[in-house]
C-alpha positions as CSV (number, residue, x, y, z in Angstrom):
1,V,-3.7,7.7,3.1
2,M,-4.7,7.3,-0.5
3,S,-8.1,8.9,0.1
4,L,-6.6,11.7,2.2
5,C,-4.0,12.5,-0.5
6,A,-6.7,12.4,-3.2
7,S,-9.1,14.6,-1.2
8,F,-6.4,17.2,-0.5
9,M,-5.3,17.3,-4.1
10,C,-8.8,17.7,-5.5
11,M,-9.6,20.4,-3.0
12,M,-6.5,22.3,-4.1
13,L,-7.4,21.8,-7.8
14,A,-11.1,22.7,-7.5
15,G,-10.9,25.3,-4.7
16,Y,-12.2,25.0,-1.2
17,G,-16.0,24.5,-1.0
18,V,-16.3,23.8,-4.7
19,S,-18.0,20.4,-5.5
20,S,-17.5,20.3,-9.3
21,T,-15.3,22.1,-11.7
22,T,-13.8,21.8,-15.2
23,T,-11.2,24.5,-14.7
24,L,-8.3,24.3,-12.2
25,A,-8.0,26.7,-9.4
26,V,-4.2,26.2,-9.2
27,P,-1.8,24.7,-11.7
28,L,-2.0,20.9,-12.0
29,V,1.6,20.5,-10.7
30,I,0.7,22.3,-7.5
31,G,-2.2,19.8,-6.9
32,L,0.1,16.9,-7.6
33,L,2.7,18.2,-5.2
34,A,0.1,18.8,-2.6
35,A,-0.9,15.1,-2.8
36,V,2.8,14.0,-2.6
37,V,3.5,16.3,0.4
38,M,0.4,14.9,2.2
39,G,1.6,11.4,1.5
40,L,5.0,12.1,2.9
41,V,3.5,13.7,6.0
42,C,1.3,10.7,6.6
43,G,4.2,8.3,6.1
44,A,6.4,10.4,8.4
45,F,3.6,10.3,11.0
46,N,3.4,6.6,10.9
47,G,7.2,6.3,10.9
48,T,7.4,8.5,14.0
49,L,4.9,6.4,15.9
50,V,6.7,3.1,15.0
51,A,10.3,4.2,15.1
52,H,10.4,6.8,17.8
53,L,7.4,6.0,20.0
54,S,7.8,2.2,19.7
55,I,4.1,1.7,18.9
56,Q,3.3,-1.7,17.4
57,P,3.2,-1.2,13.6
58,M,-0.3,-2.5,13.1
59,V,-1.7,-0.3,15.8
60,A,0.2,2.7,14.5
61,T,-1.0,2.4,11.0
62,L,-4.6,1.7,12.2
63,I,-4.6,5.1,13.9
64,L,-4.2,7.0,10.7
65,Y,-6.3,4.5,8.8
66,S,-9.2,5.3,11.1
67,A,-8.6,9.1,11.0
68,A,-7.5,9.7,7.4
69,R,-11.0,9.4,5.7
70,A,-12.5,11.7,8.3
71,I,-9.8,14.2,7.7
72,G,-10.3,13.9,4.0
73,L,-14.0,14.7,4.4
74,L,-13.2,17.7,6.6
75,I,-10.8,19.0,3.9
76,C,-13.4,18.6,1.2
77,N,-16.1,20.2,3.4
78,D,-17.9,16.8,3.4
79,L,-18.3,16.9,-0.4
80,I,-17.4,14.6,-3.2
81,V,-15.2,16.9,-5.3
82,Y,-15.3,16.4,-9.1
83,V,-12.4,17.7,-11.2
84,R,-13.5,17.1,-14.8
85,N,-10.4,18.4,-16.4
86,P,-8.6,16.6,-19.3
87,S,-5.1,17.2,-18.0
88,F,-6.1,15.8,-14.6
89,A,-8.0,12.8,-16.1
90,F,-4.8,11.9,-18.1
91,F,-3.3,10.1,-15.1
92,G,-6.2,7.7,-15.0
93,S,-6.8,7.3,-18.7
94,F,-4.5,6.4,-21.6
95,A,-1.2,7.5,-23.1
96,G,-1.8,6.4,-26.7
97,P,-2.8,2.7,-26.5
98,I,-1.3,2.2,-23.1
99,P,-3.2,2.9,-19.9
100,T,-1.4,5.6,-18.0
101,P,-1.7,3.8,-14.6
102,I,0.3,0.9,-16.1
103,I,3.1,3.4,-17.1
104,I,3.1,5.0,-13.7
105,T,3.2,1.6,-12.0
106,A,6.1,0.5,-14.1
107,I,8.1,3.6,-13.3
108,C,7.4,3.1,-9.6
109,I,8.4,-0.5,-9.7
110,V,11.7,0.3,-11.5
111,I,12.5,3.1,-8.9
112,I,11.7,1.0,-5.8
113,S,13.5,-2.0,-7.4
114,L,16.7,0.0,-7.9
115,I,16.4,1.4,-4.3
116,L,15.9,-2.0,-2.7
117,K,18.3,-4.0,-4.8
118,K,21.1,-1.7,-6.0
119,T,21.6,0.7,-3.0
120,A,23.0,0.4,0.5
121,L,19.7,1.9,1.7
122,G,17.8,-1.1,0.4
123,M,20.1,-3.5,2.1
124,Y,19.9,-1.6,5.4
125,I,16.1,-1.6,5.3
126,Q,16.1,-5.3,4.7
127,S,18.6,-5.8,7.6
128,V,16.5,-3.8,10.0
129,G,13.4,-5.7,8.9
130,I,15.1,-9.0,9.6
131,N,16.5,-8.0,13.0
132,S,16.3,-4.5,14.2
133,K,18.2,-5.0,17.4
134,A,21.1,-6.7,15.6
135,S,21.2,-4.0,13.0
136,R,21.4,-1.3,15.7
137,I,24.3,-3.2,17.4
138,A,26.0,-3.3,14.0
139,G,25.9,0.4,13.8
140,L,22.9,1.1,11.7
141,N,20.4,3.8,12.7
142,S,17.4,1.5,12.8
143,R,15.0,4.2,13.9
144,L,15.9,6.4,11.0
145,L,15.7,3.6,8.5
146,I,12.2,2.6,9.8
147,F,11.2,6.2,9.6
148,L,12.4,6.5,6.0
149,A,10.7,3.2,5.0
150,Y,7.3,4.4,6.3
151,T,7.8,7.8,4.6
152,L,8.5,6.1,1.3
153,C,5.3,4.1,1.7
154,G,3.4,7.3,2.2
155,L,4.9,8.6,-1.0
156,F,3.7,5.7,-3.0
157,A,0.3,5.8,-1.3
158,A,0.0,9.4,-2.5
159,I,0.8,8.3,-6.1
160,A,-1.8,5.6,-5.8
161,G,-4.3,8.2,-4.6
162,I,-3.5,10.5,-7.6
163,V,-4.1,7.6,-10.0
164,A,-7.3,6.4,-8.3
165,S,-8.9,9.9,-8.1
166,S,-7.8,10.7,-11.7
167,R,-9.6,7.6,-13.0
168,I,-12.9,8.8,-11.6
169,T,-12.0,12.5,-11.9
170,S,-13.1,13.1,-8.4
171,A,-12.2,12.6,-4.7
172,D,-14.6,10.5,-2.6
173,S,-12.9,10.1,0.8
174,N,-15.4,7.4,1.8
175,N,-14.6,5.1,-1.1
176,I,-11.1,5.7,-2.6
177,G,-8.9,2.8,-1.5
178,L,-11.7,1.1,0.5
179,Y,-10.8,-2.5,1.4
180,L,-7.5,-2.2,-0.5
181,E,-5.6,-2.9,2.7
182,M,-6.7,-6.5,2.5
183,D,-5.6,-6.7,-1.1
184,A,-2.2,-5.3,-0.2
185,I,-1.7,-7.8,2.6
186,L,-2.7,-10.7,0.3
187,S,-0.5,-9.5,-2.5
188,V,2.7,-9.4,-0.4
189,A,1.8,-12.7,1.3
190,L,1.1,-14.5,-1.9
191,G,4.2,-13.0,-3.4
192,G,6.4,-14.8,-0.9
193,N,7.1,-11.9,1.5
194,S,7.4,-12.6,5.1
195,L,4.6,-11.1,7.1
196,G,7.0,-10.8,10.0
197,G,9.3,-8.5,8.0
198,G,12.7,-8.7,6.5
199,K,12.2,-11.0,3.6
200,F,10.7,-9.3,0.5
201,N,10.1,-10.3,-3.1
202,L,9.1,-7.4,-5.3
203,A,8.4,-9.5,-8.4
204,G,6.4,-11.9,-6.3
205,S,4.4,-9.0,-4.9
206,I,3.5,-7.8,-8.4
207,I,2.3,-11.3,-9.3
208,G,0.4,-11.5,-6.1
209,A,-1.4,-8.2,-6.9
210,Y,-2.5,-9.5,-10.2
211,T,-3.6,-12.8,-8.6
212,I,-5.7,-11.0,-6.1
213,Q,-7.3,-8.9,-8.8
214,A,-8.1,-12.1,-10.7
215,I,-9.7,-13.5,-7.6
216,T,-11.7,-10.3,-7.1
217,T,-12.9,-10.3,-10.7
218,T,-13.8,-14.0,-10.4
219,L,-15.8,-13.3,-7.2
220,Y,-17.7,-10.5,-8.9
221,A,-18.4,-12.7,-11.9
222,L,-19.9,-15.4,-9.6
223,G,-22.3,-12.8,-8.3
224,I,-20.6,-12.1,-5.0
225,S,-21.0,-8.4,-4.0
226,S,-18.1,-6.1,-3.1
227,I,-19.4,-6.1,0.5
228,Q,-19.1,-9.9,0.7
229,A,-15.8,-10.3,-1.2
230,P,-13.5,-9.2,1.7
231,V,-14.8,-12.2,3.7
232,F,-13.3,-14.6,1.2
233,K,-10.1,-12.6,1.1
234,A,-9.9,-12.6,4.9
235,I,-10.1,-16.4,4.8
236,I,-7.1,-16.5,2.5
237,V,-5.2,-14.2,4.8
238,I,-6.0,-16.4,7.8
239,L,-4.8,-19.5,5.9
240,I,-1.5,-17.8,5.0
241,V,-0.9,-16.5,8.5
242,V,-1.5,-20.1,9.9
243,I,0.9,-21.6,7.3
244,E,3.6,-19.0,8.2
245,A,3.1,-19.5,12.0
246,P,6.1,-21.2,13.8
247,P,3.9,-23.8,15.5
248,F,2.5,-24.9,12.1
249,K,6.0,-25.0,10.5
250,S,7.2,-27.0,13.5
251,F,4.3,-29.4,13.1
252,V,5.0,-29.9,9.4
253,G,8.7,-30.4,10.2
254,R,8.0,-33.1,12.7
255,I,5.7,-34.9,10.2
256,S,8.4,-34.7,7.5
257,A,11.1,-36.0,9.9
258,A,8.8,-38.9,11.0
259,N,8.1,-39.8,7.4
260,A,11.8,-39.6,6.6
261,A,12.6,-41.9,9.6
262,K,10.1,-44.4,8.5
263,G,11.6,-44.4,5.0
264,V,15.1,-45.1,6.4
265,K,13.8,-48.0,8.5
266,A,12.0,-49.5,5.5
């Protein structure tokens, strides 16, 4: 979704069929809105598959994951579109001494934190994540809430696409956001979020993201290529999934109970 939004935006800014430009074909705000609209459409598409067609979430998101890059290439006429314009590059550069992506990230964190922690919508989304059936019985429109959650994810994916393409002043649908899905899973898992849904920890997710970036940087410093790095991250994901699996938790619980019983007898 990141790459698709970035490709659509850069195509709008440069003009269809143009591979490199320093002048904008449309006002910058139009290009940014194009990316946001594309993100919302992608999020709504995923939300429809999951909420209304009852497709398993992983399968539903993989459908667009597989198609989005190809659609991005079609939109850009199979070109890497360069938009070397200072106003566009601003979103990936600096605002004074502070990197603009950090400012944008901070704003997004504040907004999503307020939504999740201070509004009824946030509580409803968490309730549906914990138990969709019980939430529906309690009177919540679980399908609408799931749809809104996926649409919101699409919006933030669009913002990420804007920042990513602005940093390199171009849209390369083959590479923008490549392998980030593994980093996203690791970030939320390390942040204490339940992979089964419901339980979330926003601050933990942020710390998890920085931890994953530190791991990535360390792997590169050790001479491990970007192609090999996902293997090590996949191992971490497998370990986290195993630790969160009910049979493993039950096994650990039995061991703890046995040790406690031995302590009482002693």
